[in-house]
N, C-alpha and C positions, 0 to 999 in steps of 0.2 A: 475399562477400568483399569486402573495401574496406580500402584504406590508408588509415593514420591522417591525418588531414588536413594536421597539422604537419608529419610526416615527409614527406608529397607534396609541401609547399609548399617545404621545406627542400631536397630533390632537385631541384626544379624550377629554383630560385635557384641552383645550383649546376651545372647544366645535366646533371646526372648522368644517364647512360644505363642503363638496367634492363629486365628481363623479369619480369613476375608471372605466378608458377606457383600454380593452385589445388592443394590437396591434402585428403584426407579430415580433418574436424576432429581435432585433438591436445590432448594435455595438458602435454607435454613436449616439451624438445629432443630427446630419443632418440627418443620417438613420433613427432613432426614429421619427422625424418629418415627414419624408415622410410616413414611415409605418402608423403612427397613423393619416395622413392626417391634421397634425396641421402645421402653419404657424411658421416657426422658431424663429421668433421673440416674440411669446406667449409661447416659450419653456424656462423655466429656468434651467439652467445648473449650476452646481458646478463645482468648480476650487480650490482643495485644495493647497494653498501656505503654506510655512514654511519659519523660519529664527531660529536664535538661541533662540529667546524667544516662538517659537512655532509654532502651526498652525493657520491657520486663512481658513475659508469658504466664497470663491467669487462667489456671484450669480448674472449670466449673462444671456442674451438672448442666445439663441443657436447660432444663425448667427453671434456671436461676438466674439471678443478675448479680454483679460484684457491688459490694458496698464499699463505692470508691474511698470516700473519706476514712472510714474505718480501716480499708487497706493501706492507705496512703501513711496513716500513723503507724499500723503495724510495721511497716518498711522502714519508717522515717524519711520518707523522700516527701518531696513538694511539689505540688501542682502536677500531679499525675493525671493523665487524661486519655482518651482512646486516642490510637495511632490512626492516622487515614489510609483509606484502601490503597492509596498508591505506594505509600511508604511499606505497607505489609506487603504488597505484592512485589515490591523490590528485595524485601527480606527473604520473602519465601518464594523464590522464583522459579520452581520445581514444583510447584503446587497451584492449583486453579484458584481464584479468587474466591475466598469464603470457605476455602475448605482446608484450612490449615491445622494439621494435626497438632493435638495439645501435647508435644514433647518437644518443648522448644530448645531443650538439650542437644538436641541433633545439629540444630543449627548455631549453638554456642550462645543462646539465649538463657539468662535467668528465668527460670521458672518456679512457679508458685502455684501448689494444689490445694484446693479445700477439701478437708478431711470428710465432708459429706460424700464423696467417691469412694473413699475407703471403707464406707460401709456396704459396698455392693459386692455381691458374691462374684458378677463380672461386670466387666466395662468395656463399652464401646467407644470407637473414636475413629474420627476421619482419616483417612489415608494419606489424602492429598488430592483428590478430585471431588464430585459430586455423586459419585455412582458406587462406592464401595466404604464399608466399616471394617476396622480389625476388631475383633471380640478378643479381649484378654481375662484369663481368670484373675480373681482378686489377687492371688500370690503372684499372677507376672505383673499385673499394673502396680501391685505395692513395689515389687523388685525394680520395675523400670523408673518409678518414681521416687526412689529411695534417694537419690541426690539433690532432691527437690526440696524447698521449703515446704512446710505444711502448716495451714491454720486454718481459722474460721471467718470467712469474710464473704459470702454470699447471702441471698435470702432468695425465697420463691419468688418467681417474677409474676405480677399480676395479669391476668388475661382479660 
């Protein structure tokens, strides 16, 4: 179990306080929430989108999906699409595939947070591998994401 070195440095520089929770290895946000006994709406997941302008990280609750058309319009961008796994692996080379922490600022990436996460008393997030989560209080998460753009652009996922 290890936290991405870049994420760890970024959190330390900002004086962020968090707890680390180990869980059984998982392959998806839904599976991570189950394995860690965390409510899915408290687990922040990152979605990497791109267009000709570049990449952007979108941070939403694990039990939601991004309303891509709405977000594209909000940002005034064109042709936003999901980035492919190989591009994401290149950008986040100190993270396991599929375990990108939802703190794009640590990698110099524009980050956009859905306000649904701000309603939580605690927020959990990937640390960069498939075996640990970071737990932040509402105040710590809010402070950490204060530089990110906020809005409403997700909807509950259909299961």
